[in-house]
Every structure is written in C-alpha cells, then in structure tokens.
C-alpha positions, 0 to 999 in steps of 0.5 A: 320036094315040092313046097307043100311038102317042106316043113318048118324046122323049129329050134330053140333061139340062140343069142346069135339070132338077136339081129335077125329076130329084131329085124323080123320083129320090125318087119312084122310089126302091125297094129293088128297085133301090137299094143305099142305105138310103133315098131321097135327101133332099128338097132334095138336088141331083140333079147334083153333081161326079160326076153331070153333066148331060152324063152323063144322057139324059132322057125326056119323054112328053107334055111331062112328064119321064118318066125318065132314064138315066145313061151314063158310062165305067166307069173313067178308064182308057184301056184301058176307053175303048171301053166305056160303062156304064149307071149308073142308069135310072128311069122315073116310075110314071105313065110305065111301060109306055109305052116310056120305058125302052126308048127310053132304052136305045135312045138310050143305045146310039146315044149310046155308038156315037157316042162310039166305044164298042163295048160297053155294060154295066150292073149290076142287082140279082139280085132286080130281075126286071122290069129284068133282063127289060127288059135281056135283051129289049134284047140284054143278057146276063148276063156275071157274078154277084157272089153276095150282094154286097149286104145290102138290107133284111136280105136278101143280094142278088146283083149281076148284071153284064150287057153287050152288044156295040154294032154299029158 
C-alpha cells in the first residue's frame, strides 16, 4: 500500500501513552501555538488531574504515535454541556502532511456527537496561519477575536475563537 493510502488510526489515549505524549509535546512546542514561555520540562508528566487520558484522542501512523487532540467540555456548567472544545492539537513533525490532523479533527467531531454535543469550538493564536487554514477547511468559522490577548516573544497576538455546528 502506498503512503498516500495509509490512514492514521485514531484511538482514545491510555495512561501508558504518558511518556510518548510528553516527548511529542516537547518536540512540537512552538511559539506559533503555545502561550507558555517554553516547552514542557523533560520528565514532566503529560497527564495530570486536569488532563486525563479520557480527554485525549491519539493518532498512530504506521504504528507510530503521530499526534494527539484534547477534547473536553469548555466549562462545568450544565448550560454549556452541549458544547465540546478542542484544547490542544499536535502532530509530530515527521507525520505532518499525511492527514493526521484532519483525522484527529474528524474523530473529535464524531466523538463530540456521540457525547451529545451540538457544537465544537476551539481557540487558536491569530498568527498560526497553518492551523487556522486547517480549521477553516474542516468547517470551523471565526466567531470572535480577542485582540492582542497574549504577549508572546515580545509580540502581541490575537486569540481567535472558532467553532462549528455538529450535524446530529
């Protein structure tokens, strides 16, 4: 089978993914998408009390961990229970351009629908043009902009709020 016909396998994360996901997070850290001043420290766990394996979808490509997406409820409020929010998407450098991010987004929308959500939202830094294009191509639209919300590497950066309706 040619590489163009290989599809990523998406699954729920498990506790045993911790070290591999932590390493992927360190490798993919960039001021293009991160508001923290630097990558996570070596040895820091990926999962913690607020970031459980059940919150993450993991992509494998050719049996290698290729990326992840975090999908959660945006708030604990019952009035907001119909919404899911993507709070992190990373694809390893070697796996980019192979449909991994698109497969994770599609799986997140399906997972959100299964959970009863009718909307899915995310936040993306205004200067992250590749991510914004990906999200737009997946049906997300800009729903708001918080101008100059972050100061990253000496530059003010907008926080762009995007969302889409999930067809049920």
